[in-house]
C-alpha positions as CSV (number, residue, x, y, z in Angstrom):
1,M,-13.8,17.2,-63.3
2,C,-15.0,19.5,-66.2
3,R,-13.8,22.7,-67.4
4,T,-16.2,26.0,-67.1
5,D,-16.1,29.6,-66.9
6,L,-16.0,31.3,-63.2
7,H,-17.0,34.1,-61.1
8,L,-14.6,34.7,-57.9
9,F,-16.1,36.0,-54.6
10,D,-14.5,37.2,-51.6
11,G,-16.2,36.7,-48.5
12,E,-18.9,34.2,-46.5
13,V,-20.4,31.9,-48.4
14,D,-24.5,31.4,-48.3
15,V,-24.7,27.4,-48.6
16,P,-28.2,26.8,-50.5
17,D,-30.3,23.8,-49.4
18,P,-29.8,20.7,-51.6
19,P,-30.1,19.8,-55.0
20,R,-26.3,20.1,-55.7
21,I,-24.4,21.0,-58.8
22,F,-21.9,18.1,-58.8
23,G,-18.2,18.5,-60.4
24,H,-15.6,18.8,-57.9
25,M,-12.2,19.5,-59.7
26,I,-12.7,22.5,-61.9
27,V,-10.5,24.6,-64.2
28,G,-12.2,27.8,-65.5
29,T,-11.5,30.9,-67.1
30,V,-12.6,33.7,-64.7
31,E,-15.5,36.0,-66.1
32,S,-16.0,38.3,-63.4
33,T,-14.5,39.1,-59.5
34,G,-16.8,40.3,-56.5
35,E,-15.3,43.6,-54.7
36,G,-12.7,42.4,-52.1
37,A,-11.4,39.5,-54.3
38,D,-7.8,39.7,-55.1
39,G,-6.7,36.1,-55.3
40,P,-5.1,34.2,-58.8
41,G,-7.7,35.1,-61.0
42,A,-8.3,38.5,-59.8
43,G,-9.4,40.9,-62.4
44,G,-10.7,38.5,-65.2
45,G,-8.8,38.9,-68.0
46,E,-9.3,35.3,-69.3
47,R,-7.2,34.2,-66.4
48,R,-7.5,30.3,-65.6
49,V,-7.7,29.2,-62.2
50,G,-8.5,25.7,-60.8
51,V,-11.1,24.9,-57.9
52,P,-10.2,22.1,-55.9
53,W,-12.3,20.1,-53.2
54,L,-11.9,22.4,-50.7
55,G,-14.1,25.5,-51.1
56,W,-14.3,27.3,-47.7
57,T,-12.9,27.1,-44.3
58,D,-13.6,29.3,-41.4
59,G,-10.1,30.5,-40.5
60,T,-10.7,30.8,-37.2
61,C,-10.4,27.3,-35.3
62,E,-7.7,25.6,-33.8
63,Y,-6.9,23.5,-36.9
64,C,-7.0,26.4,-39.5
65,L,-5.1,28.6,-37.0
66,S,-2.5,25.6,-37.1
67,G,-2.2,25.2,-40.4
68,R,-4.6,22.0,-41.0
69,E,-6.9,23.6,-42.7
70,N,-8.2,20.6,-43.9
71,L,-9.2,19.2,-41.0
72,C,-11.5,22.2,-40.0
73,P,-14.8,21.3,-38.9
74,N,-16.9,23.9,-40.7
75,A,-15.4,23.7,-43.9
76,L,-17.2,23.4,-47.2
77,F,-16.6,21.3,-50.1
78,T,-16.8,21.9,-54.3
79,G,-19.6,19.7,-55.8
80,R,-20.7,18.6,-52.2
81,D,-21.6,21.8,-49.8
82,I,-21.2,24.6,-52.8
83,D,-22.7,24.0,-56.4
84,G,-19.9,22.8,-58.7
85,G,-18.5,22.6,-62.1
86,Y,-20.6,20.4,-64.0
87,A,-22.3,23.5,-65.6
88,E,-21.2,26.7,-68.0
89,Y,-20.4,28.3,-65.2
90,T,-20.1,28.3,-61.7
91,V,-18.8,31.0,-58.5
92,A,-16.0,30.3,-56.3
93,D,-14.1,31.8,-53.0
94,E,-11.5,33.1,-55.1
95,R,-9.1,32.6,-51.9
96,Y,-9.4,29.0,-52.5
97,C,-8.7,29.2,-56.4
98,L,-5.1,28.1,-57.5
99,P,-3.3,29.6,-60.7
100,I,-3.1,26.7,-63.4
101,S,0.7,26.8,-65.4
102,E,0.7,27.7,-68.8
103,S,2.0,24.5,-69.8
104,Y,-1.1,22.6,-69.2
105,S,-4.8,22.8,-71.7
106,D,-7.7,22.9,-69.5
107,V,-8.6,18.9,-69.9
108,Q,-5.0,18.2,-68.8
109,A,-4.8,20.3,-65.7
110,A,-8.5,19.2,-64.3
111,P,-7.3,16.0,-62.9
112,L,-5.0,17.8,-61.1
113,M,-7.2,19.9,-58.9
114,C,-8.2,16.5,-56.8
115,A,-6.9,13.2,-58.2
116,G,-3.5,15.2,-58.0
117,L,-3.7,17.2,-55.2
118,I,-5.4,14.7,-52.7
119,G,-2.4,11.9,-54.0
120,Y,0.5,14.4,-53.4
121,R,-1.3,14.7,-49.8
122,A,-0.7,11.1,-49.4
123,L,2.2,11.1,-50.8
124,R,3.6,13.6,-48.5
125,M,3.0,11.3,-45.5
126,C,4.9,8.6,-46.9
127,G,7.8,10.9,-45.7
128,D,11.1,9.9,-47.3
129,A,10.0,6.5,-48.3
130,R,12.5,5.4,-51.5
131,C,9.9,2.4,-51.9
132,V,6.5,3.0,-52.6
133,G,3.5,0.9,-53.6
134,F,-0.3,2.1,-54.9
135,Y,-3.2,-0.1,-54.1
136,G,-5.6,1.0,-57.6
137,F,-4.0,2.7,-60.2
138,G,-6.5,5.3,-61.4
139,D,-6.5,8.8,-61.4
140,S,-4.2,10.0,-58.5
141,A,-1.9,6.9,-58.8
142,H,-1.2,7.5,-62.5
143,I,-0.1,11.6,-61.4
144,L,2.0,10.8,-58.9
145,A,3.7,7.2,-60.1
146,Q,5.2,10.2,-62.9
147,V,6.2,12.7,-59.5
148,C,7.4,9.4,-57.6
149,A,10.1,8.0,-60.5
150,W,11.2,11.9,-60.9
151,Q,12.1,12.3,-57.1
152,G,13.6,9.1,-57.7
153,R,11.7,6.6,-55.5
154,R,10.5,3.1,-56.8
155,V,6.9,2.4,-57.2
156,Y,5.2,-0.7,-57.2
157,A,1.7,-0.7,-58.8
158,F,-1.2,-3.1,-57.1
159,T,-4.5,-3.9,-59.6
160,R,-7.2,-5.9,-60.0
161,A,-5.7,-9.5,-60.5
162,G,-5.5,-10.0,-64.1
163,D,-6.1,-6.2,-65.3
164,E,-2.3,-6.0,-68.2
165,T,-4.0,-3.0,-69.4
166,T,-3.3,-0.8,-66.5
167,Q,-0.4,-2.6,-64.9
168,D,1.3,-2.2,-68.5
169,F,-0.2,1.5,-68.2
170,A,1.6,1.8,-64.9
171,R,4.9,0.5,-66.2
172,E,4.7,3.3,-68.8
173,L,4.7,5.9,-66.7
174,G,7.5,4.6,-64.1
175,A,6.4,1.3,-62.1
176,V,9.6,-0.9,-61.5
177,W,7.0,-3.5,-61.0
178,A,3.0,-4.7,-61.7
179,G,0.7,-7.0,-60.4
180,G,-2.6,-8.0,-58.5
181,S,-3.4,-6.9,-55.1
182,E,-2.8,-9.8,-53.6
183,D,0.8,-10.5,-55.1
184,A,3.7,-10.0,-52.7
185,P,6.2,-7.3,-54.4
186,P,9.7,-8.6,-55.1
187,E,10.8,-6.2,-52.0
188,P,9.0,-5.3,-49.0
189,L,7.1,-1.4,-49.0
190,D,8.7,2.0,-46.9
191,A,5.4,2.9,-47.5
192,A,1.4,2.2,-49.8
193,I,-1.2,4.1,-50.3
194,I,-4.5,2.7,-51.1
195,F,-6.4,4.5,-53.4
196,A,-9.1,1.9,-54.2
197,P,-11.9,2.1,-51.0
198,V,-11.4,-1.4,-50.9
199,G,-10.8,-2.0,-46.8
200,P,-9.6,-5.2,-47.4
201,L,-6.8,-3.8,-48.8
202,V,-5.2,-2.7,-45.7
203,P,-4.3,-5.9,-44.3
204,L,-2.8,-6.9,-47.8
205,A,-0.4,-3.6,-47.6
206,L,0.2,-4.2,-44.1
207,R,2.1,-7.8,-44.9
208,A,3.8,-6.0,-47.9
209,L,5.8,-3.4,-45.6
210,A,9.0,-3.3,-44.0
211,P,9.6,-2.8,-40.2
212,G,8.3,1.3,-39.8
213,G,6.5,1.4,-42.9
214,T,3.3,3.3,-43.3
215,V,-0.1,2.7,-45.1
216,V,-2.0,5.8,-46.3
217,C,-5.6,5.3,-46.9
218,A,-6.1,8.1,-49.3
219,G,-9.8,7.8,-50.3
220,I,-12.8,9.7,-48.4
221,H,-14.9,6.7,-48.1
222,M,-13.5,2.7,-47.8
223,S,-15.4,-0.4,-46.8
224,D,-14.6,-2.3,-43.4
225,I,-11.8,-3.6,-43.1
226,P,-11.6,-6.7,-41.6
227,S,-9.7,-7.5,-38.7
228,F,-6.0,-8.7,-38.8
229,P,-3.5,-10.2,-36.6
230,Y,-1.2,-7.6,-34.3
231,S,1.8,-9.4,-35.9
232,I,1.7,-7.5,-39.3
233,L,1.0,-4.1,-37.6
234,W,4.2,-5.1,-35.2
235,Q,7.8,-3.4,-35.5
236,E,6.5,0.2,-36.2
237,R,3.8,-0.4,-38.5
238,A,1.2,2.4,-39.0
239,V,-1.9,2.9,-40.5
240,R,-3.1,6.3,-41.1
241,S,-5.6,8.3,-43.7
242,V,-5.9,11.3,-45.7
243,A,-8.1,14.4,-45.2
244,N,-8.9,16.4,-48.0
245,L,-6.2,19.5,-48.9
246,T,-4.7,22.6,-47.4
247,R,-4.3,25.2,-50.4
248,L,-0.6,24.8,-49.5
249,D,-0.6,21.3,-50.8
250,G,-2.2,22.4,-54.1
251,E,0.4,25.1,-54.6
252,E,3.1,23.3,-53.6
253,M,1.8,20.4,-56.6
254,L,1.2,22.8,-59.1
255,A,4.5,24.2,-58.7
256,L,5.8,20.3,-58.8
257,G,4.0,19.4,-62.1
258,P,5.5,21.2,-64.9
259,Q,9.0,20.6,-63.4
260,V,8.2,16.7,-63.4
261,P,6.7,16.9,-66.0
262,V,3.5,15.6,-64.7
263,K,1.1,14.4,-67.9
264,T,-2.0,13.1,-67.1
265,R,-4.0,10.7,-69.5
266,V,-7.7,12.0,-69.6
267,S,-10.6,10.7,-71.7
268,T,-13.3,13.2,-72.6
269,Y,-16.8,13.2,-72.4
270,A,-19.5,15.9,-73.1
271,L,-21.8,17.9,-69.8
272,E,-24.5,15.5,-71.0
273,D,-22.7,12.8,-71.0
274,A,-21.7,12.4,-67.7
275,N,-23.1,9.5,-66.6
276,R,-21.5,7.5,-68.8
277,A,-18.3,8.4,-67.9
278,L,-19.4,7.1,-64.4
279,E,-20.3,4.0,-66.2
280,D,-16.9,3.5,-68.3
281,L,-15.2,4.5,-65.0
282,R,-16.8,1.4,-62.8
283,A,-16.3,-1.0,-65.6
284,G,-12.9,0.3,-66.0
285,R,-13.0,1.2,-69.8
286,F,-10.3,4.2,-69.4
287,T,-6.9,4.6,-68.0
288,G,-6.3,8.0,-66.3
289,A,-8.4,10.3,-65.8
290,A,-12.0,11.5,-67.1
291,V,-12.7,15.1,-67.8
292,I,-15.9,16.6,-68.2
293,V,-16.2,19.1,-70.7
294,P,-19.5,21.6,-71.0
């Protein structure tokens, strides 16, 4: 995540071979626009936009034409297929940029570009669930907890056993209960979102579900899910995954954020300290999200 300056274009993407510049949640000021660019950053003039994980789709496949561009087989992703934001300048397709509310500073807005947007898509898959569990309370969950509390949902936060700092943080953001991942919540969950990439959490979440509930796996990668008895899936419980996001998800979440209002908790790092930020993330040395500032 970072704040940088942007050059926008509209058209086909020429994807260079790796190495790749990382950084997939970008907030930046438009420096220049290419011919034909007319999206949120068109015209430059110090306009701020966000560049999310979804950086380009072909627009012609069956998924794009049916409102499921997140499943486009030719999609390109920021920081993986397209150079990302760990730089002073970056280039983005203006059609996939999103407008940023003036109520957010650059560093406050950056976590919304992926943690917020993917989390929002995962929450949409929970339907009208009133009792929602979050397994792993990091950057996505700390944003979604605020949205859920505002919507009148009850949030249950599951963390590493004994992680009282994160559990207190979850309660501060509106969770009605917080405990270890193997603990049983005080009431059955209507839905659970697994943010931690830990496969064994799936059967734990299924056991916490009410009949008809859904477990949503929100990560791109997850360790292997162990076998589990059919009895914990029975009674129309479901397990499903989230793949990326659509631009509609982005527009809806970024319009909702200021209404709540969502307040991101961030720890900032200089660009040259990006590796230290990753080490601190692995070690759980901060709550919320890390933001790289060039």
